[in-house]
N, C-alpha and C positions, 0 to 999 in steps of 0.2 A: 574289442578289436574292431567291430563294425563301425563305431563312431569315428575312429581314426581313418578307416578306409573311406568313409563318407566325406570326411573333411578334406582328404587329398584331392578327389575330383572336383571339389567345390573351390579350389584355389583361385580360379579366375574371377569368382564372384566377390562382392564386397563383404559377404558374411565371413569369408575365410580369413580376412585381414587380421583379426585378433588372434586366430589360432595359428597363423603362419609361423610366428616366432617360436611357439611351443612345439610345432611339428619339426622345425629345423634344429631345435636345440636338443642336446643330449640330456640336459637337466632343466626341465621346464620351470622349476622353482627359482632358478636364477634369472630368468627373463621376465617373470611375472610373480609378484608376491601378493597372494590373496591376503586381504586384511590390511594392506599398507594404507588404504584410505577407507577404513571401515568395512572392508569386505567387498567393495565394488569390483565387478569384473572388468571395469574399464582400467586399462593400463595407462598410468600417467606418462610412461616413457613413449607410448605410441601416440600421445597427444589427444586421447579420447576424454580424459577427465578434466573438467573445468574447476576453477577455484570454488565456485558455488557448490558443485557436487562434492568436493572435499569437505566443505563446511557442513553440508547436510549429512554426509557419512559420519563425521565426528559426532554431530548432535544425535544421530540415530543410535550410535554406540552408547550414548548416555541414558537412553530411555530405560526407565525403571529405577534409576538412582533417586535418592530422596532430594526434595527441595528444602533447603535450609536458608534462612535469612542471612545474607552476607557471605554465603559460601561461594568459592571460586574454583572448586574441584580439588582433586580429582574424584573424591568419593561422593560429593554432593555439590549442588549448585543452587544459586538463586537465578532469576531470569536473566539479568544482564551478565552475571558470571558465566552462564552457559553460552550466551552469544559471544562474549569476549573470548572464551576458551576455544569455541568452534572456529572463529575467524583467526585466532592465533595459530591454530593447527594448519590453516591455509596460508600462513605467512603475513597476516595483517593484524596490527595491534589496534585494538579499540579501547576507548576510555572505559572506566569501571561502571558508571551508572547508565541507566536507560536514557535519562534526559541528555547526558553528554554523548551517548551513542547516536542520538537523533541528529546531531551536528557533525558526525564523523564520516559523512559520505554525501552522496547526491540523492536528493529526494526524488522518488519515482512515483508515477501514478500507479494506483492499485491495478489498473488494467495492464500495466507494463511490468509488473513484478516478475522477477526471475528467481530460480532456485538459488537459495543462499541469502537473498535479500532479507533485511530486518523489517519486521512488521511491528508497529507500535500501537498500543492500546491505552484508552482512557484519556481524559482531557489533560491530565498532568504528565502524560507520556510515561506513566509509572510502570508499565509492563511492556516487555519486548519478547518476540519470538522469531524463529527462523522459518521463512517460507520454504516448504519442501516440495511444492508443486501440487497441482490438482486441488487447489483450495484448502490445503493443509499447512499447519505450522507445527514446529517442534518447539516446546517451551517448558519452562519450570513454572507451573501454575501458582505456587505459593507454599509457604511453610506447612508441613504436614502432608503434602501431596507428593507425587512422584513425577519425574520428567516424562512427558508423553507427547505423542503426535496426534493431533486432532484437527477438526475443522477450524478454519480461521474465524468462523462465526461462533465459537464456543461461548462467548460472553455477549453475543448479539452484534449485529452489524454496526449499530451506532457507537460501539466502543472502539472500533478500528479508526485510528487517527491518521495513519499514513505509513509509507514505506521508505526505506533508505537502502541504497546500494553502497556498502562501505568502499572507501577509496584506498 
């Protein structure tokens, strides 16, 4: 009961904005659905969630699933299958292969990469992951592994070939 009392006096501050609909509503679960975008506290109805955040939330929900060559979900994925499914969850259709996904958006500098952007690896652009922020990517490393989030430098800096923001 104290957190509710603390939230009421804080109404004029920016912090209370996400809790205001919950306080005013008799049924908080109807104004905010946890898990709607991978468990993010950001309510899409309030305009807090970006498309990139929805992509990352979907991808994070797949962490621990097996990587299987040619798999497109929902039980397992390969690298481009994961990126395709994550962007589909955010309303964008991507091509099936990593090489085709390279051309499915605007290339961005690695210094300008944003949450949800695709990061490509190897000279043949044969691997792709989703930038999740703070130097991290979510990807399906390869058959026999499990989807994970790790440093963008997991295979060495020289393997990173570029980034694309899907259109």
